[in-house]
C-alpha positions as CSV (number, residue, x, y, z in Angstrom):
1,D,-22.0,9.6,12.9
2,A,-22.9,12.8,10.9
3,D,-20.1,12.2,8.4
4,L,-21.3,8.6,7.6
5,D,-24.9,9.8,7.3
6,L,-23.8,12.5,4.9
7,E,-21.8,10.1,2.8
8,A,-24.7,7.7,2.7
9,S,-27.0,10.5,1.6
10,R,-24.5,11.3,-1.2
11,L,-24.4,7.7,-2.4
12,D,-28.3,7.5,-2.3
13,L,-28.5,10.7,-4.3
14,Q,-25.9,9.4,-6.9
15,K,-27.9,6.1,-7.3
16,L,-31.2,8.1,-7.7
17,Y,-29.4,10.3,-10.3
18,T,-28.3,7.2,-12.2
19,T,-31.7,5.6,-12.0
20,L,-33.5,8.7,-13.3
21,L,-31.1,9.2,-16.2
22,W,-31.5,5.5,-17.1
23,K,-35.3,5.9,-17.0
24,E,-35.2,9.0,-19.3
25,I,-33.3,7.1,-21.9
26,A,-35.4,4.0,-21.6
27,I,-38.8,5.8,-22.0
28,Q,-37.8,7.3,-25.4
29,D,-40.2,5.9,-28.0
30,D,-38.9,7.9,-31.0
31,P,-36.4,5.7,-32.9
32,K,-34.2,8.7,-33.4
33,A,-33.9,9.3,-29.7
34,S,-33.7,5.6,-28.7
35,Y,-30.4,4.4,-27.3
36,A,-29.3,1.5,-24.9
37,P,-29.6,2.9,-21.4
38,A,-26.7,0.8,-20.1
39,R,-24.3,2.4,-22.4
40,S,-26.0,5.9,-22.7
41,W,-26.8,7.0,-19.2
42,S,-23.1,7.8,-18.3
43,P,-22.5,10.1,-21.4
44,L,-25.9,11.8,-20.6
45,K,-24.8,12.4,-17.1
46,S,-21.5,13.9,-18.1
47,A,-23.2,16.2,-20.6
48,L,-25.7,17.4,-17.9
49,N,-22.9,17.9,-15.4
50,V,-20.7,19.9,-17.6
51,Y,-23.5,22.1,-18.9
52,F,-25.0,22.9,-15.4
53,R,-21.7,23.3,-13.7
54,D,-20.9,26.0,-16.2
55,K,-24.3,27.7,-16.1
56,L,-25.0,27.4,-12.3
57,K,-21.4,27.3,-11.0
58,L,-22.4,24.4,-8.7
59,T,-20.5,21.3,-7.5
60,N,-21.9,17.8,-7.7
61,P,-24.0,17.1,-4.6
62,P,-26.4,20.2,-4.9
63,L,-26.3,19.9,-8.7
64,Y,-27.4,16.3,-8.6
65,A,-30.3,17.3,-6.2
66,I,-31.4,20.1,-8.5
67,I,-31.5,17.7,-11.6
68,C,-33.1,14.8,-9.6
69,N,-35.9,17.1,-8.2
70,D,-36.7,18.3,-11.7
71,L,-36.8,14.8,-13.3
72,L,-39.0,13.4,-10.4
73,Q,-41.7,15.8,-11.7
74,G,-42.4,13.4,-14.5
75,A,-44.4,15.0,-17.3
76,S,-44.0,18.4,-15.6
77,S,-40.2,18.2,-15.8
78,S,-38.5,21.0,-17.5
79,L,-35.5,18.9,-18.4
80,R,-37.4,15.9,-19.9
81,P,-38.3,17.5,-23.2
82,V,-34.8,19.0,-23.4
83,V,-33.2,15.5,-22.9
84,A,-35.4,14.0,-25.5
85,Q,-34.5,16.7,-28.0
86,A,-30.8,16.4,-27.3
87,L,-31.0,12.6,-27.8
88,K,-32.7,13.0,-31.1
89,A,-30.3,15.7,-32.3
90,Y,-27.3,13.5,-31.3
91,R,-28.5,10.7,-33.7
92,A,-26.9,12.4,-36.7
93,V,-23.6,12.7,-34.8
94,R,-23.8,9.1,-33.7
95,N,-24.6,7.9,-37.2
96,K,-21.6,9.7,-38.6
97,E,-19.3,8.3,-35.9
98,N,-20.7,4.8,-36.5
99,A,-20.1,5.1,-40.2
100,R,-16.5,6.3,-39.6
101,K,-15.8,3.3,-37.3
102,A,-17.3,1.0,-39.9
103,Q,-15.2,2.4,-42.6
104,S,-12.0,2.0,-40.6
105,L,-12.9,-1.6,-40.0
106,R,-13.4,-2.5,-43.7
107,S,-9.9,-3.9,-43.7
108,E,-9.3,-7.4,-42.2
109,L,-10.5,-7.5,-38.7
110,L,-8.0,-9.0,-36.2
111,F,-8.2,-9.1,-32.4
112,E,-5.1,-9.3,-30.2
113,L,-5.3,-9.7,-26.4
114,L,-3.2,-6.9,-24.9
115,D,-1.0,-7.2,-21.8
116,T,-2.7,-4.2,-20.1
117,Y,-5.8,-2.1,-20.7
118,T,-6.9,1.3,-19.4
119,Y,-10.3,1.7,-17.8
120,P,-12.2,4.5,-16.1
121,E,-11.4,5.0,-12.4
122,D,-14.7,3.6,-11.2
123,T,-14.3,0.3,-13.1
124,A,-14.9,-2.5,-10.6
125,L,-12.5,-5.3,-9.7
126,L,-14.4,-8.6,-10.4
127,T,-14.7,-11.0,-7.6
128,I,-16.7,-14.2,-7.6
129,R,-17.9,-15.4,-4.2
130,G,-15.2,-13.1,-2.7
131,K,-12.4,-14.5,-4.8
132,A,-10.6,-13.4,-8.0
133,P,-11.9,-15.1,-11.1
134,R,-10.0,-18.3,-12.0
135,R,-10.1,-18.1,-15.7
136,Y,-10.2,-14.5,-16.7
137,A,-7.5,-13.6,-19.4
138,L,-5.9,-10.9,-17.3
139,S,-5.0,-10.3,-13.6
140,P,-6.3,-8.3,-11.8
141,A,-9.8,-8.5,-13.5
142,Y,-11.0,-5.0,-13.9
143,I,-14.1,-5.4,-16.0
144,P,-16.6,-2.7,-17.1
145,F,-19.9,-4.6,-17.2
146,D,-22.9,-2.9,-18.9
147,S,-25.5,-5.1,-17.2
148,E,-26.2,-7.6,-14.5
149,L,-26.8,-10.1,-17.3
150,E,-23.2,-9.7,-18.4
151,R,-22.0,-10.3,-14.9
152,E,-24.0,-13.4,-14.5
153,F,-22.7,-14.8,-17.8
154,A,-19.2,-13.9,-16.7
155,E,-19.6,-16.0,-13.5
156,H,-20.9,-18.9,-15.7
157,L,-17.9,-18.7,-17.9
158,D,-15.5,-18.7,-15.0
159,R,-17.1,-22.0,-13.8
160,Q,-16.2,-23.8,-17.1
161,T,-13.3,-26.2,-16.4
162,T,-12.7,-26.9,-20.1
163,I,-11.8,-23.4,-21.3
164,D,-8.4,-21.8,-21.2
165,W,-9.6,-18.2,-20.6
166,W,-12.4,-15.8,-21.2
167,F,-12.3,-12.1,-21.8
168,K,-14.8,-9.2,-21.6
169,N,-14.5,-7.3,-24.9
170,G,-14.6,-3.5,-24.9
171,D,-17.1,-1.4,-26.9
172,S,-15.3,1.5,-28.6
173,A,-11.5,1.3,-28.7
174,H,-9.5,0.5,-31.9
175,Y,-8.1,-2.6,-30.2
176,D,-11.5,-4.0,-29.3
177,L,-13.1,-6.6,-31.5
178,G,-15.5,-4.7,-33.7
179,I,-17.8,-6.2,-36.4
180,P,-19.4,-3.8,-38.9
181,Y,-23.1,-4.3,-39.8
182,T,-25.8,-2.3,-41.5
183,D,-29.2,-1.7,-39.8
184,T,-32.6,-1.8,-41.5
185,A,-32.3,1.9,-42.4
186,G,-29.1,1.2,-44.3
187,I,-26.9,3.0,-41.7
188,E,-23.6,1.4,-40.9
189,H,-22.6,0.6,-37.3
190,V,-20.0,-1.3,-35.4
191,F,-21.0,-4.2,-33.2
192,Y,-18.8,-5.1,-30.2
193,P,-19.6,-8.7,-29.0
194,D,-19.4,-9.0,-25.2
195,F,-17.2,-12.0,-24.7
196,I,-14.2,-13.9,-26.2
197,V,-13.5,-17.4,-25.0
198,R,-10.4,-19.5,-25.8
199,Q,-10.6,-23.2,-25.6
200,G,-7.5,-24.9,-27.2
201,R,-7.5,-23.9,-30.8
202,R,-11.1,-22.9,-30.8
203,I,-12.3,-19.3,-30.0
204,A,-15.8,-18.4,-29.2
205,I,-17.4,-14.9,-29.8
206,L,-20.4,-14.6,-27.7
207,D,-22.9,-11.7,-27.0
208,T,-25.4,-11.8,-24.3
209,K,-28.9,-10.5,-24.9
210,S,-32.4,-10.7,-23.3
211,G,-36.0,-9.5,-23.9
212,L,-36.5,-6.7,-26.5
213,V,-32.8,-6.3,-27.0
214,A,-32.6,-10.0,-28.0
215,Q,-35.5,-9.4,-30.5
216,D,-33.7,-6.4,-32.0
217,A,-30.3,-8.3,-32.5
218,K,-31.0,-9.7,-35.9
219,A,-28.5,-7.5,-37.8
220,K,-25.8,-7.9,-35.3
221,A,-26.3,-11.7,-35.0
222,E,-26.2,-12.3,-38.7
223,A,-23.2,-10.0,-39.1
224,L,-21.4,-12.0,-36.4
225,Q,-22.1,-15.3,-38.3
226,R,-20.8,-13.7,-41.5
227,Y,-17.6,-12.7,-39.7
228,I,-17.2,-16.2,-38.2
229,K,-17.6,-17.8,-41.6
230,T,-15.2,-15.5,-43.5
231,T,-12.6,-15.7,-40.8
232,K,-12.9,-19.4,-40.1
233,S,-10.2,-20.4,-42.6
234,K,-7.6,-18.7,-40.4
235,L,-9.0,-19.3,-37.0
236,D,-11.4,-22.0,-35.6
237,L,-14.2,-19.6,-34.7
238,W,-17.7,-20.2,-33.4
239,G,-20.2,-18.2,-31.4
240,G,-23.5,-16.4,-31.5
241,I,-26.1,-14.6,-29.5
242,V,-26.6,-16.0,-26.0
243,V,-29.8,-15.7,-23.8
244,P,-30.8,-17.0,-20.4
245,S,-33.7,-19.4,-20.5
246,G,-35.0,-21.7,-17.8
247,G,-31.9,-21.6,-15.7
248,L,-29.7,-22.4,-18.8
249,W,-27.8,-20.4,-21.4
250,K,-28.9,-20.9,-25.0
251,I,-27.1,-19.9,-28.1
252,N,-28.3,-19.0,-31.6
253,D,-25.6,-19.5,-34.2
254,N,-27.8,-19.8,-37.2
255,K,-27.2,-17.9,-40.5
256,A,-30.7,-16.4,-40.2
257,Y,-31.5,-15.1,-36.7
258,Q,-34.9,-14.9,-35.0
259,Y,-35.9,-14.6,-31.3
260,D,-39.1,-15.4,-29.6
261,Q,-38.7,-16.0,-25.9
262,N,-41.6,-18.4,-25.9
263,V,-40.3,-20.5,-28.9
264,L,-36.6,-21.3,-28.7
265,D,-36.6,-24.3,-30.9
266,D,-33.8,-23.2,-33.1
267,W,-31.6,-22.3,-30.2
268,R,-29.4,-24.9,-28.5
269,N,-28.0,-25.2,-25.0
270,L,-24.6,-23.5,-24.8
271,A,-21.8,-26.0,-24.1
272,F,-18.0,-25.8,-24.0
């Protein structure tokens, strides 16, 4: 069927577009142009779409093809240096926004689970083995995952029979759980842990990491432990950074954080 073939081609082109944008962000070795691909490819896509729609007066399918064809040229790409320059220039804007968020969170940080949330139209409905999750805090479970690692951990949480519920935290809204921290350059940011888990009176705050991202999580991990310590008098909190290792999930809830994937002696198996 020609229509089905055309739709398949469009989906393949969209996937290629996403992959190429992810790659352009991932290859940046200048710290000022370095961002997490999982959370940055979509804004980059939107910026390119808006700019080229205005300049070229094209709709999405041919526009995607033009951008993909250029990025596939690698070092000969005309867009690649422009993207790198734009990412670097955006750093000052991002730092200013992070400082504003951190300032707004200097007051006591409280998190309240809302009855309903608003998500982008393409947010997927989570199913586990074809069924709705059993222990997610809301129903239906529309969850914007940033990585396959988050999805795998969500499925792990849903298998835990001793928890009341688990919740996937957002990463920008005023009602999301945000924890301010300062990076090695002295710049203030806001850290949004991935998961919140309720188990009786205990509440776990957990953030999944792996590889280089886990290595770079020191400032966030230690800010999380400070938050848990200062809030523990009001709530029975615990939590930390969670990584996959040998088919298990391990957690670091130490005051001083360090990660070496070959030496996890100061990490313990995560248990509920």
